[in-house]
C-alpha positions in Angstrom: 8.5 76.8 47.5 11.4 78.3 49.5 14.7 77.6 47.9 16.2 75.7 50.8 13.3 73.4 51.0 13.8 72.4 47.3 17.5 71.8 47.9 16.7 69.7 50.9 14.6 67.5 48.5 17.5 67.4 46.0 20.2 66.9 48.6 20.6 63.2 48.2 20.6 63.4 44.4 23.2 66.2 44.4 25.3 64.2 46.9 25.3 61.3 44.4 26.5 63.5 41.7 29.3 64.9 43.9 30.5 61.4 45.0 30.5 60.2 41.4 32.7 63.1 40.4 34.9 62.4 43.4 35.4 58.8 42.3 36.6 60.0 38.8 39.0 63.0 39.4 40.6 64.6 36.4 43.6 66.9 36.4 43.9 70.4 34.8 42.3 70.5 31.3 41.8 66.7 31.2 38.3 67.1 32.6 36.7 65.2 29.7 34.5 62.9 31.7 33.4 65.6 34.2 32.8 68.1 31.4 30.6 65.5 29.5 28.7 64.7 32.7 28.1 68.4 33.4 27.0 69.1 29.8 24.6 66.1 29.8 22.9 67.2 33.0 22.6 70.8 31.9 20.8 69.6 28.7 18.6 67.3 30.7 17.7 70.2 33.0 16.4 72.1 30.0 19.0 74.8 29.8 18.4 77.1 26.8 21.9 76.7 25.6 24.8 74.4 26.5 28.2 75.1 25.1 31.3 72.9 25.5 34.9 73.5 24.7 35.1 77.0 26.2 38.6 77.4 27.6 39.5 74.0 26.1 37.3 71.8 28.3 35.0 74.3 30.0 31.2 74.1 29.9 28.7 76.9 29.9 24.9 76.7 30.4 22.5 79.5 29.7 19.2 79.7 31.6 16.7 82.4 30.6 14.3 83.7 33.3 10.5 84.1 33.0 11.2 87.6 31.7 14.2 89.4 30.2 13.1 93.0 30.6 15.9 93.7 33.0 18.6 93.1 30.4 20.8 91.6 33.1 23.0 88.5 32.8 24.6 87.0 35.9 27.5 84.4 35.7 28.0 81.7 38.3 31.3 79.8 38.3 32.5 76.5 39.7 35.8 74.7 39.1 35.9 71.1 38.1 39.5 69.9 38.2 41.3 67.7 40.8 44.8 67.5 42.2 47.7 65.2 41.4 47.5 63.6 44.9 47.0 60.0 46.1 43.8 59.8 48.2 44.1 58.3 51.7 40.5 58.5 52.9 39.3 54.8 52.5 35.8 56.2 51.6 33.4 54.0 49.7 33.5 56.6 46.9 37.3 57.3 47.1 39.2 58.1 43.9 39.5 55.2 41.4 42.3 57.0 39.6 45.9 56.6 41.0 47.6 59.9 41.9 44.5 62.0 41.3 42.1 63.2 44.0 39.5 65.9 44.6 41.4 67.3 47.5 40.2 70.8 47.2 36.4 70.3 47.0 35.9 71.1 43.3 33.7 68.1 43.1 31.4 69.8 45.7 31.6 73.1 43.9 30.6 71.5 40.6 27.7 69.5 42.2 26.3 72.5 44.0 26.3 74.6 40.8 24.6 71.8 39.0 22.0 71.7 41.8 21.4 75.4 41.4 21.2 75.1 37.6 18.5 72.4 38.0 16.5 74.6 40.3 16.9 77.7 38.1 15.9 75.8 35.0 12.8 74.4 36.8 11.5 77.6 38.3 13.0 80.5 36.1 11.8 82.8 38.8 14.0 85.7 37.7 14.1 88.5 35.1 17.2 88.2 33.1 19.7 85.4 32.1 21.7 83.1 34.4 25.0 81.7 32.9 26.5 78.7 34.8 30.2 78.4 34.2 32.1 75.1 34.8 35.8 75.8 34.6 38.8 73.4 34.2 42.3 73.9 35.4 42.0 76.1 38.5 44.8 74.2 40.2 47.7 75.9 38.5 46.5 75.8 34.9 44.8 79.2 34.7 41.6 77.8 33.3 39.8 81.0 34.3 42.1 83.0 32.1 41.7 80.5 29.3 37.9 80.8 29.4 38.1 84.6 29.5 40.6 84.5 26.6 37.9 82.4 24.8 35.6 85.5 25.0 33.5 84.0 27.8 32.2 87.3 29.1 31.3 89.0 25.8 30.0 85.9 24.1 27.4 85.3 26.8 26.8 88.9 27.7 27.9 88.4 31.4 27.7 91.6 33.4 28.5 90.3 36.9 30.1 87.0 38.0 30.1 85.1 41.3 32.2 82.3 42.7 32.4 80.1 45.9 34.9 77.9 47.6 34.6 75.6 50.6 36.5 76.4 53.8 37.4 73.7 56.3 37.2 74.5 60.0 34.3 76.9 59.4 30.9 75.4 60.3 29.3 73.6 57.4 27.0 75.8 55.4 28.1 79.0 57.0 29.6 81.9 55.0 32.5 84.4 55.1 33.5 87.1 52.7 35.5 90.3 52.4 35.5 93.3 50.0 38.6 94.3 48.1 41.8 92.3 48.2 41.0 88.7 49.2 43.4 86.1 47.7 47.1 86.6 46.9 49.0 86.8 43.7 50.8 83.5 43.3 54.1 83.4 41.4 56.5 80.5 40.9 60.3 80.4 40.5 63.0 78.0 39.6 66.7 78.8 40.1 69.5 76.7 38.7 72.8 77.1 40.6 75.9 76.0 38.6 79.3 75.5 40.2 82.1 73.0 39.9 81.4 69.4 41.1 84.0 67.2 42.6 85.0 64.8 45.4 83.4 65.5 48.8 86.9 64.9 50.4 88.4 67.8 48.4 85.9 70.6 48.7 88.7 73.2 48.0 88.8 72.0 44.3 85.0 72.6 43.8 82.6 75.4 43.7 80.0 73.9 46.1 76.5 74.4 44.8 74.9 72.9 47.9 76.4 75.6 50.1 75.6 78.2 47.4 71.9 77.2 47.2 71.6 76.7 50.9 72.8 80.3 51.6 70.3 81.5 49.0 67.4 79.7 50.6 68.1 81.4 53.9 68.8 84.8 52.3 65.5 84.7 50.5 63.7 85.0 53.8 65.1 88.5 54.1 62.7 89.6 51.4 60.0 89.2 53.9 61.9 90.3 57.1 64.0 93.2 55.7 62.7 94.3 52.3 58.9 94.3 52.5 56.8 96.7 54.6 56.1 94.8 57.8 52.4 95.6 57.6 52.1 94.1 54.1 51.5 90.4 53.4 54.2 88.6 51.5 55.3 84.9 51.6 58.4 83.4 50.1 58.6 79.6 50.3 61.3 77.4 48.8 59.5 74.0 48.3 62.0 71.9 46.4 65.8 71.5 46.7 67.2 69.1 44.1 70.9 68.2 43.4 72.4 66.7 40.3 74.0 63.9 42.4 72.6 61.4 44.8 76.0 60.0 45.9 77.3 60.6 49.5 80.8 61.5 48.3 80.1 63.8 45.4 79.7 67.6 45.5 77.1 68.2 42.8 77.7 70.4 39.7 74.1 71.7 39.8 71.4 72.4 42.4 67.9 73.5 41.5 65.5 75.1 43.9 61.9 75.8 43.3 59.2 77.7 45.2 56.5 80.4 45.3 56.1 84.0 46.1 52.7 85.2 47.4 51.9 88.9 47.6 48.9 91.2 48.0 49.9 94.2 45.9 51.6 94.9 42.5 54.3 96.8 44.4 55.3 93.8 46.5 54.9 91.5 43.6 57.6 93.4 41.7 59.7 93.7 44.8 59.5 89.9 45.4 60.8 89.1 41.9 63.5 91.8 41.9 65.0 90.8 45.2 64.8 87.1 44.5 66.8 87.6 41.3 69.3 89.9 43.1 69.8 87.5 46.0 70.2 84.3 44.0 72.5 85.8 41.5 74.5 87.7 44.2 75.0 84.7 46.4 76.0 82.5 43.4 78.6 85.1 42.3 80.0 85.5 45.8 80.5 81.7 45.9 82.1 81.6 42.5 79.2 80.1 40.6 76.2 81.3 38.6 72.4 81.3 39.1 69.9 81.2 36.4 66.5 82.5 37.6 63.2 81.5 35.9 60.5 83.6 37.5 57.0 82.7 36.3 54.1 85.2 37.1 51.0 83.2 38.2 47.5 84.2 39.2 47.0 87.9 40.0 45.6 89.3 43.3 41.9 88.4 43.5 39.8 91.5 44.5 36.1 91.4 45.3 34.0 94.3 44.1 32.4 96.3 46.9 28.8 96.5 45.8 28.6 92.9 44.7 30.3 91.8 47.9 27.7 93.6 50.0 25.0 91.9 48.0 26.7 88.5 48.3 26.9 88.9 52.0 23.2 89.8 52.3 22.3 86.7 50.4 24.5 84.6 52.6 22.8 86.0 55.7 19.4 85.1 54.2 20.5 81.6 53.5 22.4 80.7 56.7 21.5 83.6 59.2 25.0 85.2 59.2 28.0 86.0 57.1 31.4 86.5 58.8 34.3 88.7 57.8 36.8 86.5 55.9 40.5 86.6 56.5 43.0 87.5 53.8 44.1 84.3 52.1 47.7 83.9 50.9 46.6 81.1 48.5 46.0 81.9 44.8 42.7 81.7 43.0 42.2 82.1 39.2 38.7 83.5 39.7 40.8 86.6 39.9 40.9 86.7 36.0 37.1 86.8 35.9 36.9 89.5 38.5 39.3 91.6 36.4 36.9 91.4 33.5 33.6 91.9 35.3 32.3 93.1 38.7 31.5 90.3 41.1 32.3 88.6 44.3 33.8 85.4 45.7 32.6 83.8 49.0 33.7 81.1 51.3 31.3 78.4 52.5 32.1 76.4 55.6 33.1 72.7 55.2 33.0 71.8 58.9 35.7 70.2 61.0 37.5 68.4 58.2 41.1 68.1 57.0 42.4 71.2 55.2 42.2 71.4 51.4 45.1 69.7 49.5 45.4 67.1 52.2 45.2 63.4 51.2 42.5 62.8 53.8 40.3 65.8 52.9 36.7 65.3 51.7 34.1 67.8 50.8 31.3 67.9 53.3 28.0 67.1 51.7 26.1 68.8 54.5 27.1 72.1 53.0 25.3 71.4 49.7 21.8 72.9 50.4 23.3 76.2 51.7 25.7 76.4 48.7 23.0 75.7 46.1 20.7 78.2 47.8 23.3 80.9 47.8 23.9 80.6 44.0 20.2 80.4 43.3 19.4 83.4 45.5 22.2 85.4 43.9 20.3 85.1 40.6 16.8 85.6 42.0 17.9 88.5 44.2 20.0 90.3 41.6 17.4 89.9 38.9 14.0 89.8 40.7 11.0 88.8 38.7 7.9 90.9 38.9 4.5 89.4 37.9 3.9 92.3 35.5 7.2 91.7 33.7 6.9 90.9 30.0 7.7 87.3 29.0 10.6 86.5 26.7 
């Protein structure tokens, strides 16, 4: 039976899984309910091995094909965690947990990979081993790195690894991908400006941290406009400005700013950190104060491997009829850690005309489920084709 026909049959069941996960979002590594649900389903599907606790709360399922003569093992990865956001959708299956929401579609990713796992365990129409990877803490917790540090690749013999993310505004079930650099490195910073607080009516007796920090916020934009090569991608965003005083008539002793630096190369990543330190410390000194910079390297640049990207695109074309070139994305993605360890590719699947991810009214589009499941299943069957004369395992 063609894969898409089978997933059309499973569509309502997978949708129920997805909406159940949506109702019970869990943050970072606290995916205990979701991980237990995933492990239970994988065991019920008949996976040859189900391992929990990889990368703290990650789950891995092993599915052996009808034959294992190829010696190949393919990994498929989905993320499980939600965001610390209050949902505003009014859906029947809206989040039941205050200040937690599946606002990035990880509920859909998890459900689609579960659907693919069920199909693969039923049919086993491939020569090799499929490893389904359910990862916690993609949203800032580096769960991908945690799983890799837990010996994910070597322990399960993974030779290639593939991932997927939904993409609002692109037609539901369509695909887009690009080889090479795809998602940006995402670093974070916190800068504490110290001055001399005092009465707002006597600014001459103070070292004004609000002026100091404000000048720094504006000056940081020169990293993009005057330090970086204009043809390179780099984003510097200050996202928080917090003073030590809430009074109208007090010049605060301390101001803290926080933000992020997004880059597409190691060279610009180093430049961003270097100039941020120089600017903040220089502005503070000029104003008579000090700046303490805490620069925290985050996810590395995510780079697709060329051969695996070409294959992933061909599979997408078979599933949906086409696969568009994807844009560079300045967001971070911790699948980068897995692609640093093994060849592989990451693809975007359309979510339709919905709110953007990380919006309180976002919802994963269940109409994308059959195409997403089919892509994962055909990655396995196409990369490890089964021949009737293959020897059984």
